[in-house]
N, C-alpha and C positions, 0 to 999 in steps of 0.2 A: 337135838342141838335146840337153845332158844336163836332168837331174832338177833339179840346184839351177838350171839356166839356165830350166827351163817354169818352178820357186817363183818365182824374180824377174819375169819377166813376168807373170804371176799378181798377185803381191805390186804391181808397177807397175799395172797394170789397175785392181786396187782403189782404189789409192791414188788414181788419178785420178776414180775414182766418187767418192770420200769427201771429193775437195778441190771437185766440183761439174765437174769437165772432162771432161763428156761425150764431144765431139769426142777429146779424146786417147786417152781409155778407147779409144772406139770405133773408132781408127786402129789398133791393137792387134789387133783379130780380122781375121778373112778376111771378102772379098766375099758368099761364101756362107754366112756365119756363122748359126747356128741354135740361138737360146736357147729352151731346153723350158721355161721357166717363163711363158711368156708366159700372160698372158689370150688368149682368140681375136680381140677387140676391137681389141687393141692393134695386131693382125699380126705380121707375121714377120721374121726379120732385124734390121737395123740400125736403120731406121726405127722398129720394134717396142719394140726396148732402148731406144733413146733415150725414148720414149713413156712406155715404164715407168718409170726412172729420175725422170723430171719429174714424175709419178703421187706417188711417194714421196717425194721431197724437198719436192713442193710441201705435202704430207700431214705431212711430219715434218720442217721446215726447219733443225733442229738436227741431225739424224739424224747420228750417228758407226757407223761400223761395226768393228769390232774382230776382229782374225786370234786365234784362240786356240789355233789349232794348223793345220797344212800340213804337208801329205803328198804325196811324190810317187814315181809310177813308170811310166816309159816315159813315156808322152805325154799323161798322165792325172795332175792336182793335185787335190787333195780341200783342202778348208778348213774347218773349225769356227770358226763365229765367234759373232758378238754386236750383235745391231741394239739401238740406242739410241734414244729420243727422243720428242720431245712433239708430239702431235698436233694441232696450231694450222691445217692445212686440211684443207678438204672433202677426200672418201678415195673413191672409187669412189662417187659418190654420195649418201655420209655425211654428215654435217656434222661439223665439229671437235669434239672434245670437251676437250680440254685437258690429257689425260690423256698420264703420261708411259708408257711403255711399257721393255722390254726381251727381248729374243726369241734365242733360240739358233736358229740357221742353220748347215747343210752347203751348200756349195758345190762342184761338181765340173765342173774344164774340162777341155776334151780338147785337146792344142794339134800344131797340124799345121805344117810349113816354120816355126817361128817365130812363131807367130799363133795365139791362140785362135780355134779351129775350134766349135765347141759348149760350152754350158753347161748344166747342170741346177742346180735350188735346192729345197732343202725347208727349212718352216719352220711352225713352229706356229702355224698362221691360227686355229686354236680359242682359241687362248692368246691371244694379239691384240685378237679380239673380246671377251675378256673381259676381258684388261685395258682395255678403251677401254670399257669400260661396256657393251657393244655384243648381248652376248648372257651367258646365263647358265650356267656350268657346270654339268650336273646333278651333282647329289648323289652319291656311291657309297656304297652301300648294301653294310654288310660284315657277315659272318655272325660272331655270336659263336663265339671259339675254346672247345672244351674241351681247355684247356694238357696237361691230365694223360695224354691220349689222343695229344699230338703225336708223331709221329717223324721 
């Protein structure tokens, strides 16, 4: 498949995720699909991925994911996106906070024979916990600078 076809596949996958049509999204992955973002307790593969997205949409029923940038080369597609939602459901044993969040994320997809074969994702979970008031970010102590001796 061409790079443009791979990007279109990932857009379609994320579109199905965004519309909560997990079965349609997961029909676009290989049988031996590996999702590297899954917590161990969710299991691996398609079933674990379904549980993972179910958890996010239960925690953030109004969740919206936007694609801010999409890049592709060969069999890989990279997304830089933004996740926004309001935490009105429990999340991993933590009670709902009612707070809204906005998180940047990066997804990397590996495509094999027109299907998504692997997925990696990175998001700032520390910022998520802070926005939900579940964890305080440490204050950064800055040393005063001597502007005169700056090079």
